[in-house]
N, CA, C and O atoms as a Maestro MAE file, in Angstrom:
{
 s_m_m2io_version
 :::
 2.0.0
}

f_m_ct {
 s_m_title
 :::
 protein
 m_atom[284] {
  # First column is atom index #
  i_m_mmod_type
  r_m_x_coord
  r_m_y_coord
  r_m_z_coord
  i_m_residue_number
  s_m_chain_name
  s_m_pdb_residue_name
  s_m_pdb_atom_name
  i_m_atomic_number
  :::
  1 25 -54.025 -10.275 -218.525 1 A "UNK " " N  " 7
  2 3 -54.699 -10.449 -217.243 1 A "UNK " " CA " 6
  3 2 -56.210 -10.516 -217.455 1 A "UNK " " C  " 6
  4 15 -56.884 -11.399 -216.924 1 A "UNK " " O  " 8
  5 25 -56.721 -9.590 -218.222 2 A "UNK " " N  " 7
  6 3 -58.159 -9.529 -218.445 2 A "UNK " " CA " 6
  7 2 -58.637 -10.742 -219.244 2 A "UNK " " C  " 6
  8 15 -59.723 -11.268 -218.999 2 A "UNK " " O  " 8
  9 25 -57.830 -11.172 -220.183 3 A "UNK " " N  " 7
  10 3 -58.198 -12.320 -221.003 3 A "UNK " " CA " 6
  11 2 -58.164 -13.610 -220.182 3 A "UNK " " C  " 6
  12 15 -59.036 -14.463 -220.345 3 A "UNK " " O  " 8
  13 25 -57.176 -13.765 -219.305 4 A "UNK " " N  " 7
  14 3 -57.093 -14.970 -218.484 4 A "UNK " " CA " 6
  15 2 -58.247 -15.024 -217.477 4 A "UNK " " C  " 6
  16 15 -58.759 -16.101 -217.173 4 A "UNK " " O  " 8
  17 25 -58.646 -13.878 -216.971 5 A "UNK " " N  " 7
  18 3 -59.779 -13.833 -216.052 5 A "UNK " " CA " 6
  19 2 -61.053 -14.242 -216.774 5 A "UNK " " C  " 6
  20 15 -61.890 -14.954 -216.220 5 A "UNK " " O  " 8
  21 25 -61.195 -13.784 -218.025 6 A "UNK " " N  " 7
  22 3 -62.371 -14.127 -218.809 6 A "UNK " " CA " 6
  23 2 -62.398 -15.640 -219.082 6 A "UNK " " C  " 6
  24 15 -63.467 -16.250 -219.065 6 A "UNK " " O  " 8
  25 25 -61.234 -16.242 -219.331 7 A "UNK " " N  " 7
  26 3 -61.167 -17.681 -219.563 7 A "UNK " " CA " 6
  27 2 -61.531 -18.470 -218.301 7 A "UNK " " C  " 6
  28 15 -62.193 -19.505 -218.375 7 A "UNK " " O  " 8
  29 25 -61.095 -17.975 -217.159 8 A "UNK " " N  " 7
  30 3 -61.422 -18.645 -215.898 8 A "UNK " " CA " 6
  31 2 -62.920 -18.586 -215.641 8 A "UNK " " C  " 6
  32 15 -63.518 -19.576 -215.217 8 A "UNK " " O  " 8
  33 25 -63.527 -17.437 -215.895 9 A "UNK " " N  " 7
  34 3 -64.969 -17.275 -215.687 9 A "UNK " " CA " 6
  35 2 -65.740 -18.175 -216.652 9 A "UNK " " C  " 6
  36 15 -66.723 -18.801 -216.256 9 A "UNK " " O  " 8
  37 25 -65.311 -18.248 -217.904 10 A "UNK " " N  " 7
  38 3 -65.992 -19.103 -218.875 10 A "UNK " " CA " 6
  39 2 -65.845 -20.583 -218.512 10 A "UNK " " C  " 6
  40 15 -66.793 -21.353 -218.667 10 A "UNK " " O  " 8
  41 25 -64.675 -20.982 -218.034 11 A "UNK " " N  " 7
  42 3 -64.477 -22.376 -217.626 11 A "UNK " " CA " 6
  43 2 -65.350 -22.721 -216.426 11 A "UNK " " C  " 6
  44 15 -65.911 -23.814 -216.358 11 A "UNK " " O  " 8
  45 25 -65.467 -21.788 -215.476 12 A "UNK " " N  " 7
  46 3 -66.311 -22.022 -214.302 12 A "UNK " " CA " 6
  47 2 -67.782 -22.090 -214.705 12 A "UNK " " C  " 6
  48 15 -68.538 -22.907 -214.180 12 A "UNK " " O  " 8
  49 25 -68.180 -21.230 -215.637 13 A "UNK " " N  " 7
  50 3 -69.575 -21.232 -216.087 13 A "UNK " " CA " 6
  51 2 -69.901 -22.521 -216.838 13 A "UNK " " C  " 6
  52 15 -71.026 -23.014 -216.752 13 A "UNK " " O  " 8
  53 25 -68.944 -23.069 -217.566 14 A "UNK " " N  " 7
  54 3 -69.173 -24.315 -218.293 14 A "UNK " " CA " 6
  55 2 -69.215 -25.507 -217.336 14 A "UNK " " C  " 6
  56 15 -69.937 -26.472 -217.587 14 A "UNK " " O  " 8
  57 25 -68.457 -25.453 -216.254 15 A "UNK " " N  " 7
  58 3 -68.397 -26.567 -215.313 15 A "UNK " " CA " 6
  59 2 -69.581 -26.565 -214.339 15 A "UNK " " C  " 6
  60 15 -69.887 -27.593 -213.735 15 A "UNK " " O  " 8
  61 25 -70.232 -25.443 -214.189 16 A "UNK " " N  " 7
  62 3 -71.317 -25.347 -213.211 16 A "UNK " " CA " 6
  63 2 -72.477 -26.288 -213.514 16 A "UNK " " C  " 6
  64 15 -72.902 -26.992 -212.598 16 A "UNK " " O  " 8
  65 25 -73.023 -26.357 -214.727 17 A "UNK " " N  " 7
  66 3 -74.114 -27.315 -214.978 17 A "UNK " " CA " 6
  67 2 -73.658 -28.767 -214.871 17 A "UNK " " C  " 6
  68 15 -74.452 -29.644 -214.530 17 A "UNK " " O  " 8
  69 25 -72.394 -29.023 -215.158 18 A "UNK " " N  " 7
  70 3 -71.890 -30.395 -215.065 18 A "UNK " " CA " 6
  71 2 -71.793 -30.860 -213.615 18 A "UNK " " C  " 6
  72 15 -71.794 -32.061 -213.347 18 A "UNK " " O  " 8
  73 25 -71.709 -29.915 -212.679 19 A "UNK " " N  " 7
  74 3 -71.572 -30.278 -211.269 19 A "UNK " " CA " 6
  75 2 -72.906 -30.740 -210.677 19 A "UNK " " C  " 6
  76 15 -72.914 -31.432 -209.659 19 A "UNK " " O  " 8
  77 25 -74.018 -30.375 -211.286 20 A "UNK " " N  " 7
  78 3 -75.328 -30.758 -210.768 20 A "UNK " " CA " 6
  79 2 -75.707 -32.142 -211.301 20 A "UNK " " C  " 6
  80 15 -75.644 -32.397 -212.503 20 A "UNK " " O  " 8
  81 25 -76.093 -33.011 -210.402 21 A "UNK " " N  " 7
  82 3 -76.475 -34.361 -210.802 21 A "UNK " " CA " 6
  83 2 -77.865 -34.331 -211.427 21 A "UNK " " C  " 6
  84 15 -78.716 -33.557 -210.989 21 A "UNK " " O  " 8
  85 25 -78.117 -35.167 -212.453 22 A "UNK " " N  " 7
  86 3 -79.451 -35.187 -213.051 22 A "UNK " " CA " 6
  87 2 -80.497 -35.738 -212.079 22 A "UNK " " C  " 6
  88 15 -81.653 -35.315 -212.114 22 A "UNK " " O  " 8
  89 25 -80.109 -36.668 -211.220 23 A "UNK " " N  " 7
  90 3 -81.008 -37.207 -210.192 23 A "UNK " " CA " 6
  91 2 -80.438 -36.834 -208.832 23 A "UNK " " C  " 6
  92 15 -79.352 -37.293 -208.479 23 A "UNK " " O  " 8
  93 25 -81.140 -36.019 -208.066 24 A "UNK " " N  " 7
  94 3 -80.593 -35.619 -206.771 24 A "UNK " " CA " 6
  95 2 -80.444 -36.823 -205.837 24 A "UNK " " C  " 6
  96 15 -81.216 -37.779 -205.899 24 A "UNK " " O  " 8
  97 25 -79.451 -36.750 -204.988 25 A "UNK " " N  " 7
  98 3 -79.186 -37.822 -204.034 25 A "UNK " " CA " 6
  99 2 -80.080 -37.595 -202.818 25 A "UNK " " C  " 6
  100 15 -80.061 -36.520 -202.218 25 A "UNK " " O  " 8
  101 25 -80.855 -38.605 -202.462 26 A "UNK " " N  " 7
  102 3 -81.764 -38.501 -201.322 26 A "UNK " " CA " 6
  103 2 -81.225 -39.381 -200.212 26 A "UNK " " C  " 6
  104 15 -81.016 -40.580 -200.398 26 A "UNK " " O  " 8
  105 25 -81.004 -38.778 -199.062 27 A "UNK " " N  " 7
  106 3 -80.478 -39.533 -197.926 27 A "UNK " " CA " 6
  107 2 -81.606 -40.311 -197.275 27 A "UNK " " C  " 6
  108 15 -82.656 -39.755 -196.954 27 A "UNK " " O  " 8
  109 25 -81.379 -41.607 -197.082 28 A "UNK " " N  " 7
  110 3 -82.364 -42.456 -196.416 28 A "UNK " " CA " 6
  111 2 -81.680 -43.165 -195.261 28 A "UNK " " C  " 6
  112 15 -80.518 -43.561 -195.358 28 A "UNK " " O  " 8
  113 25 -82.404 -43.318 -194.182 29 A "UNK " " N  " 7
  114 3 -81.862 -43.994 -193.014 29 A "UNK " " CA " 6
  115 2 -81.907 -45.494 -193.257 29 A "UNK " " C  " 6
  116 15 -82.990 -46.039 -193.470 29 A "UNK " " O  " 8
  117 25 -80.762 -46.186 -193.233 30 A "UNK " " N  " 7
  118 3 -80.771 -47.622 -193.491 30 A "UNK " " CA " 6
  119 2 -81.375 -48.436 -192.347 30 A "UNK " " C  " 6
  120 15 -81.736 -49.598 -192.532 30 A "UNK " " O  " 8
  121 25 -81.482 -47.829 -191.174 31 A "UNK " " N  " 7
  122 3 -82.020 -48.541 -190.018 31 A "UNK " " CA " 6
  123 2 -83.477 -48.125 -189.841 31 A "UNK " " C  " 6
  124 15 -83.750 -46.931 -189.713 31 A "UNK " " O  " 8
  125 25 -84.419 -49.059 -189.829 32 A "UNK " " N  " 7
  126 3 -85.822 -48.677 -189.658 32 A "UNK " " CA " 6
  127 2 -86.081 -48.135 -188.247 32 A "UNK " " C  " 6
  128 15 -85.322 -48.398 -187.314 32 A "UNK " " O  " 8
  129 25 -87.136 -47.397 -188.122 33 A "UNK " " N  " 7
  130 3 -87.499 -46.825 -186.832 33 A "UNK " " CA " 6
  131 2 -87.872 -47.938 -185.854 33 A "UNK " " C  " 6
  132 15 -88.435 -48.954 -186.262 33 A "UNK " " O  " 8
  133 25 -87.561 -47.758 -184.557 34 A "UNK " " N  " 7
  134 3 -87.909 -48.796 -183.585 34 A "UNK " " CA " 6
  135 2 -89.416 -48.891 -183.404 34 A "UNK " " C  " 6
  136 15 -90.150 -47.940 -183.673 34 A "UNK " " O  " 8
  137 25 -89.860 -50.040 -182.949 35 A "UNK " " N  " 7
  138 3 -91.289 -50.236 -182.727 35 A "UNK " " CA " 6
  139 2 -91.733 -49.431 -181.503 35 A "UNK " " C  " 6
  140 15 -90.896 -49.016 -180.701 35 A "UNK " " O  " 8
  141 25 -93.032 -49.211 -181.356 36 A "UNK " " N  " 7
  142 3 -93.517 -48.445 -180.197 36 A "UNK " " CA " 6
  143 2 -93.262 -49.147 -178.863 36 A "UNK " " C  " 6
  144 15 -93.337 -48.514 -177.810 36 A "UNK " " O  " 8
  145 25 -92.960 -50.452 -178.898 37 A "UNK " " N  " 7
  146 3 -92.713 -51.172 -177.645 37 A "UNK " " CA " 6
  147 2 -91.298 -50.979 -177.112 37 A "UNK " " C  " 6
  148 15 -91.016 -51.362 -175.976 37 A "UNK " " O  " 8
  149 25 -90.403 -50.395 -177.905 38 A "UNK " " N  " 7
  150 3 -89.014 -50.218 -177.499 38 A "UNK " " CA " 6
  151 2 -88.817 -48.794 -177.002 38 A "UNK " " C  " 6
  152 15 -89.283 -47.839 -177.625 38 A "UNK " " O  " 8
  153 25 -88.129 -48.659 -175.886 39 A "UNK " " N  " 7
  154 3 -87.794 -47.352 -175.327 39 A "UNK " " CA " 6
  155 2 -86.323 -47.369 -174.931 39 A "UNK " " C  " 6
  156 15 -85.702 -48.431 -174.874 39 A "UNK " " O  " 8
  157 25 -85.782 -46.222 -174.664 40 A "UNK " " N  " 7
  158 3 -84.389 -46.101 -174.236 40 A "UNK " " CA " 6
  159 2 -84.343 -45.398 -172.891 40 A "UNK " " C  " 6
  160 15 -85.021 -44.393 -172.677 40 A "UNK " " O  " 8
  161 25 -83.546 -45.932 -171.999 41 A "UNK " " N  " 7
  162 3 -83.332 -45.305 -170.695 41 A "UNK " " CA " 6
  163 2 -81.884 -44.849 -170.678 41 A "UNK " " C  " 6
  164 15 -80.969 -45.668 -170.763 41 A "UNK " " O  " 8
  165 25 -81.672 -43.543 -170.568 42 A "UNK " " N  " 7
  166 3 -80.325 -42.974 -170.659 42 A "UNK " " CA " 6
  167 2 -79.933 -42.293 -169.353 42 A "UNK " " C  " 6
  168 15 -80.774 -41.769 -168.623 42 A "UNK " " O  " 8
  169 25 -78.646 -42.316 -169.086 43 A "UNK " " N  " 7
  170 3 -78.092 -41.583 -167.958 43 A "UNK " " CA " 6
  171 2 -76.818 -40.911 -168.438 43 A "UNK " " C  " 6
  172 15 -76.139 -41.424 -169.328 43 A "UNK " " O  " 8
  173 25 -76.491 -39.774 -167.859 44 A "UNK " " N  " 7
  174 3 -75.295 -39.048 -168.272 44 A "UNK " " CA " 6
  175 2 -74.454 -38.705 -167.053 44 A "UNK " " C  " 6
  176 15 -74.966 -38.503 -165.952 44 A "UNK " " O  " 8
  177 25 -73.154 -38.646 -167.282 45 A "UNK " " N  " 7
  178 3 -72.196 -38.337 -166.233 45 A "UNK " " CA " 6
  179 2 -71.322 -37.188 -166.713 45 A "UNK " " C  " 6
  180 15 -70.828 -37.229 -167.840 45 A "UNK " " O  " 8
  181 25 -71.117 -36.163 -165.887 46 A "UNK " " N  " 7
  182 3 -70.272 -35.051 -166.323 46 A "UNK " " CA " 6
  183 2 -68.834 -35.509 -166.558 46 A "UNK " " C  " 6
  184 15 -68.329 -36.391 -165.863 46 A "UNK " " O  " 8
  185 25 -68.186 -34.896 -167.546 47 A "UNK " " N  " 7
  186 3 -66.789 -35.177 -167.860 47 A "UNK " " CA " 6
  187 2 -66.034 -33.848 -167.905 47 A "UNK " " C  " 6
  188 15 -66.578 -32.801 -167.555 47 A "UNK " " O  " 8
  189 25 -64.803 -33.904 -168.329 48 A "UNK " " N  " 7
  190 3 -63.981 -32.700 -168.396 48 A "UNK " " CA " 6
  191 2 -64.453 -31.745 -169.477 48 A "UNK " " C  " 6
  192 15 -65.048 -32.163 -170.470 48 A "UNK " " O  " 8
  193 25 -64.188 -30.464 -169.282 49 A "UNK " " N  " 7
  194 3 -64.462 -29.412 -170.258 49 A "UNK " " CA " 6
  195 2 -65.924 -29.372 -170.696 49 A "UNK " " C  " 6
  196 15 -66.219 -29.304 -171.890 49 A "UNK " " O  " 8
  197 25 -66.821 -29.413 -169.743 50 A "UNK " " N  " 7
  198 3 -68.265 -29.319 -169.990 50 A "UNK " " CA " 6
  199 2 -68.781 -30.412 -170.922 50 A "UNK " " C  " 6
  200 15 -69.741 -30.196 -171.661 50 A "UNK " " O  " 8
  201 25 -68.164 -31.554 -170.889 51 A "UNK " " N  " 7
  202 3 -68.624 -32.679 -171.696 51 A "UNK " " CA " 6
  203 2 -69.404 -33.654 -170.840 51 A "UNK " " C  " 6
  204 15 -69.404 -33.552 -169.613 51 A "UNK " " O  " 8
  205 25 -70.059 -34.587 -171.474 52 A "UNK " " N  " 7
  206 3 -70.840 -35.593 -170.769 52 A "UNK " " CA " 6
  207 2 -70.633 -36.953 -171.407 52 A "UNK " " C  " 6
  208 15 -70.500 -37.063 -172.626 52 A "UNK " " O  " 8
  209 25 -70.607 -37.978 -170.588 53 A "UNK " " N  " 7
  210 3 -70.635 -39.367 -171.046 53 A "UNK " " CA " 6
  211 2 -72.076 -39.825 -170.932 53 A "UNK " " C  " 6
  212 15 -72.680 -39.717 -169.865 53 A "UNK " " O  " 8
  213 25 -72.619 -40.324 -171.999 54 A "UNK " " N  " 7
  214 3 -74.001 -40.792 -171.991 54 A "UNK " " CA " 6
  215 2 -74.016 -42.306 -172.154 54 A "UNK " " C  " 6
  216 15 -73.244 -42.869 -172.930 54 A "UNK " " O  " 8
  217 25 -74.899 -42.950 -171.415 55 A "UNK " " N  " 7
  218 3 -75.050 -44.394 -171.490 55 A "UNK " " CA " 6
  219 2 -76.536 -44.683 -171.638 55 A "UNK " " C  " 6
  220 15 -77.332 -44.345 -170.762 55 A "UNK " " O  " 8
  221 25 -76.908 -45.312 -172.757 56 A "UNK " " N  " 7
  222 3 -78.309 -45.621 -173.028 56 A "UNK " " CA " 6
  223 2 -78.491 -47.121 -173.162 56 A "UNK " " C  " 6
  224 15 -77.644 -47.812 -173.729 56 A "UNK " " O  " 8
  225 25 -79.587 -47.613 -172.644 57 A "UNK " " N  " 7
  226 3 -79.897 -49.040 -172.779 57 A "UNK " " CA " 6
  227 2 -81.335 -49.189 -173.275 57 A "UNK " " C  " 6
  228 15 -82.216 -48.399 -172.934 57 A "UNK " " O  " 8
  229 25 -81.546 -50.227 -174.092 58 A "UNK " " N  " 7
  230 3 -82.885 -50.495 -174.613 58 A "UNK " " CA " 6
  231 2 -83.696 -51.238 -173.561 58 A "UNK " " C  " 6
  232 15 -83.221 -52.198 -172.955 58 A "UNK " " O  " 8
  233 25 -84.904 -50.789 -173.357 59 A "UNK " " N  " 7
  234 3 -85.818 -51.445 -172.422 59 A "UNK " " CA " 6
  235 2 -87.175 -51.569 -173.109 59 A "UNK " " C  " 6
  236 15 -87.495 -50.816 -174.029 59 A "UNK " " O  " 8
  237 25 -87.949 -52.518 -172.650 60 A "UNK " " N  " 7
  238 3 -89.310 -52.649 -173.179 60 A "UNK " " CA " 6
  239 2 -90.185 -51.616 -172.491 60 A "UNK " " C  " 6
  240 15 -90.152 -51.451 -171.272 60 A "UNK " " O  " 8
  241 25 -90.958 -50.938 -173.299 61 A "UNK " " N  " 7
  242 3 -91.841 -49.897 -172.773 61 A "UNK " " CA " 6
  243 2 -92.998 -50.552 -172.028 61 A "UNK " " C  " 6
  244 15 -93.543 -51.564 -172.468 61 A "UNK " " O  " 8
  245 25 -93.358 -49.969 -170.912 62 A "UNK " " N  " 7
  246 3 -94.476 -50.490 -170.134 62 A "UNK " " CA " 6
  247 2 -95.787 -50.108 -170.819 62 A "UNK " " C  " 6
  248 15 -95.941 -48.997 -171.327 62 A "UNK " " O  " 8
  249 25 -96.702 -51.032 -170.820 63 A "UNK " " N  " 7
  250 3 -98.012 -50.774 -171.420 63 A "UNK " " CA " 6
  251 2 -98.766 -49.744 -170.590 63 A "UNK " " C  " 6
  252 15 -98.724 -49.764 -169.360 63 A "UNK " " O  " 8
  253 25 -99.457 -48.844 -171.285 64 A "UNK " " N  " 7
  254 3 -100.287 -47.866 -170.583 64 A "UNK " " CA " 6
  255 2 -101.612 -48.517 -170.241 64 A "UNK " " C  " 6
  256 15 -102.237 -49.157 -171.086 64 A "UNK " " O  " 8
  257 25 -102.034 -48.352 -169.010 65 A "UNK " " N  " 7
  258 3 -103.275 -48.945 -168.549 65 A "UNK " " CA " 6
  259 2 -104.300 -47.827 -168.405 65 A "UNK " " C  " 6
  260 15 -104.056 -46.809 -167.757 65 A "UNK " " O  " 8
  261 25 -105.443 -48.045 -169.024 66 A "UNK " " N  " 7
  262 3 -106.539 -47.060 -168.927 66 A "UNK " " CA " 6
  263 2 -107.658 -47.703 -168.135 66 A "UNK " " C  " 6
  264 15 -108.175 -48.758 -168.505 66 A "UNK " " O  " 8
  265 25 -108.020 -47.066 -167.060 67 A "UNK " " N  " 7
  266 3 -109.105 -47.579 -166.216 67 A "UNK " " CA " 6
  267 2 -110.345 -46.735 -166.485 67 A "UNK " " C  " 6
  268 15 -110.336 -45.514 -166.330 67 A "UNK " " O  " 8
  269 25 -111.398 -47.410 -166.887 68 A "UNK " " N  " 7
  270 3 -112.656 -46.696 -167.159 68 A "UNK " " CA " 6
  271 2 -113.723 -47.236 -166.221 68 A "UNK " " C  " 6
  272 15 -113.817 -48.440 -165.984 68 A "UNK " " O  " 8
  273 25 -114.511 -46.334 -165.703 69 A "UNK " " N  " 7
  274 3 -115.600 -46.740 -164.819 69 A "UNK " " CA " 6
  275 2 -116.911 -46.168 -165.342 69 A "UNK " " C  " 6
  276 15 -116.936 -45.139 -166.017 69 A "UNK " " O  " 8
  277 25 -117.973 -46.842 -165.023 70 A "UNK " " N  " 7
  278 3 -119.306 -46.355 -165.377 70 A "UNK " " CA " 6
  279 2 -119.881 -45.621 -164.180 70 A "UNK " " C  " 6
  280 15 -119.627 -45.975 -163.029 70 A "UNK " " O  " 8
  281 25 -120.645 -44.613 -164.469 71 A "UNK " " N  " 7
  282 3 -121.364 -43.963 -163.378 71 A "UNK " " CA " 6
  283 2 -121.040 -42.551 -163.153 71 A "UNK " " C  " 6
  284 15 -121.599 -41.924 -162.253 71 A "UNK " " O  " 8
  :::
 }
 m_bond[283] {
  # First column is bond index #
  i_m_from
  i_m_to
  i_m_order
  :::
  1 1 2 1
  2 2 3 1
  3 3 4 2
  4 3 5 1
  5 5 6 1
  6 6 7 1
  7 7 8 2
  8 7 9 1
  9 9 10 1
  10 10 11 1
  11 11 12 2
  12 11 13 1
  13 13 14 1
  14 14 15 1
  15 15 16 2
  16 15 17 1
  17 17 18 1
  18 18 19 1
  19 19 20 2
  20 19 21 1
  21 21 22 1
  22 22 23 1
  23 23 24 2
  24 23 25 1
  25 25 26 1
  26 26 27 1
  27 27 28 2
  28 27 29 1
  29 29 30 1
  30 30 31 1
  31 31 32 2
  32 31 33 1
  33 33 34 1
  34 34 35 1
  35 35 36 2
  36 35 37 1
  37 37 38 1
  38 38 39 1
  39 39 40 2
  40 39 41 1
  41 41 42 1
  42 42 43 1
  43 43 44 2
  44 43 45 1
  45 45 46 1
  46 46 47 1
  47 47 48 2
  48 47 49 1
  49 49 50 1
  50 50 51 1
  51 51 52 2
  52 51 53 1
  53 53 54 1
  54 54 55 1
  55 55 56 2
  56 55 57 1
  57 57 58 1
  58 58 59 1
  59 59 60 2
  60 59 61 1
  61 61 62 1
  62 62 63 1
  63 63 64 2
  64 63 65 1
  65 65 66 1
  66 66 67 1
  67 67 68 2
  68 67 69 1
  69 69 70 1
  70 70 71 1
  71 71 72 2
  72 71 73 1
  73 73 74 1
  74 74 75 1
  75 75 76 2
  76 75 77 1
  77 77 78 1
  78 78 79 1
  79 79 80 2
  80 79 81 1
  81 81 82 1
  82 82 83 1
  83 83 84 2
  84 83 85 1
  85 85 86 1
  86 86 87 1
  87 87 88 2
  88 87 89 1
  89 89 90 1
  90 90 91 1
  91 91 92 2
  92 91 93 1
  93 93 94 1
  94 94 95 1
  95 95 96 2
  96 95 97 1
  97 97 98 1
  98 98 99 1
  99 99 100 2
  100 99 101 1
  101 101 102 1
  102 102 103 1
  103 103 104 2
  104 103 105 1
  105 105 106 1
  106 106 107 1
  107 107 108 2
  108 107 109 1
  109 109 110 1
  110 110 111 1
  111 111 112 2
  112 111 113 1
  113 113 114 1
  114 114 115 1
  115 115 116 2
  116 115 117 1
  117 117 118 1
  118 118 119 1
  119 119 120 2
  120 119 121 1
  121 121 122 1
  122 122 123 1
  123 123 124 2
  124 123 125 1
  125 125 126 1
  126 126 127 1
  127 127 128 2
  128 127 129 1
  129 129 130 1
  130 130 131 1
  131 131 132 2
  132 131 133 1
  133 133 134 1
  134 134 135 1
  135 135 136 2
  136 135 137 1
  137 137 138 1
  138 138 139 1
  139 139 140 2
  140 139 141 1
  141 141 142 1
  142 142 143 1
  143 143 144 2
  144 143 145 1
  145 145 146 1
  146 146 147 1
  147 147 148 2
  148 147 149 1
  149 149 150 1
  150 150 151 1
  151 151 152 2
  152 151 153 1
  153 153 154 1
  154 154 155 1
  155 155 156 2
  156 155 157 1
  157 157 158 1
  158 158 159 1
  159 159 160 2
  160 159 161 1
  161 161 162 1
  162 162 163 1
  163 163 164 2
  164 163 165 1
  165 165 166 1
  166 166 167 1
  167 167 168 2
  168 167 169 1
  169 169 170 1
  170 170 171 1
  171 171 172 2
  172 171 173 1
  173 173 174 1
  174 174 175 1
  175 175 176 2
  176 175 177 1
  177 177 178 1
  178 178 179 1
  179 179 180 2
  180 179 181 1
  181 181 182 1
  182 182 183 1
  183 183 184 2
  184 183 185 1
  185 185 186 1
  186 186 187 1
  187 187 188 2
  188 187 189 1
  189 189 190 1
  190 190 191 1
  191 191 192 2
  192 191 193 1
  193 193 194 1
  194 194 195 1
  195 195 196 2
  196 195 197 1
  197 197 198 1
  198 198 199 1
  199 199 200 2
  200 199 201 1
  201 201 202 1
  202 202 203 1
  203 203 204 2
  204 203 205 1
  205 205 206 1
  206 206 207 1
  207 207 208 2
  208 207 209 1
  209 209 210 1
  210 210 211 1
  211 211 212 2
  212 211 213 1
  213 213 214 1
  214 214 215 1
  215 215 216 2
  216 215 217 1
  217 217 218 1
  218 218 219 1
  219 219 220 2
  220 219 221 1
  221 221 222 1
  222 222 223 1
  223 223 224 2
  224 223 225 1
  225 225 226 1
  226 226 227 1
  227 227 228 2
  228 227 229 1
  229 229 230 1
  230 230 231 1
  231 231 232 2
  232 231 233 1
  233 233 234 1
  234 234 235 1
  235 235 236 2
  236 235 237 1
  237 237 238 1
  238 238 239 1
  239 239 240 2
  240 239 241 1
  241 241 242 1
  242 242 243 1
  243 243 244 2
  244 243 245 1
  245 245 246 1
  246 246 247 1
  247 247 248 2
  248 247 249 1
  249 249 250 1
  250 250 251 1
  251 251 252 2
  252 251 253 1
  253 253 254 1
  254 254 255 1
  255 255 256 2
  256 255 257 1
  257 257 258 1
  258 258 259 1
  259 259 260 2
  260 259 261 1
  261 261 262 1
  262 262 263 1
  263 263 264 2
  264 263 265 1
  265 265 266 1
  266 266 267 1
  267 267 268 2
  268 267 269 1
  269 269 270 1
  270 270 271 1
  271 271 272 2
  272 271 273 1
  273 273 274 1
  274 274 275 1
  275 275 276 2
  276 275 277 1
  277 277 278 1
  278 278 279 1
  279 279 280 2
  280 279 281 1
  281 281 282 1
  282 282 283 1
  283 283 284 2
  :::
 }
}
């Protein structure tokens, strides 16, 4: 029993460095971020069991107007 436990521990210790990748995997988003001119207008509707149905549509963002006066 003691010998088999020691073999299991040694096998796990040998496999541990092999489980680590030499180059870590970096997650990247394949879809680029939307431009500042794109916005989303969403609405939600209650559903059963405290759930919600969400519906989003892409709309063009309205330009911000800055009015400056002298005086």
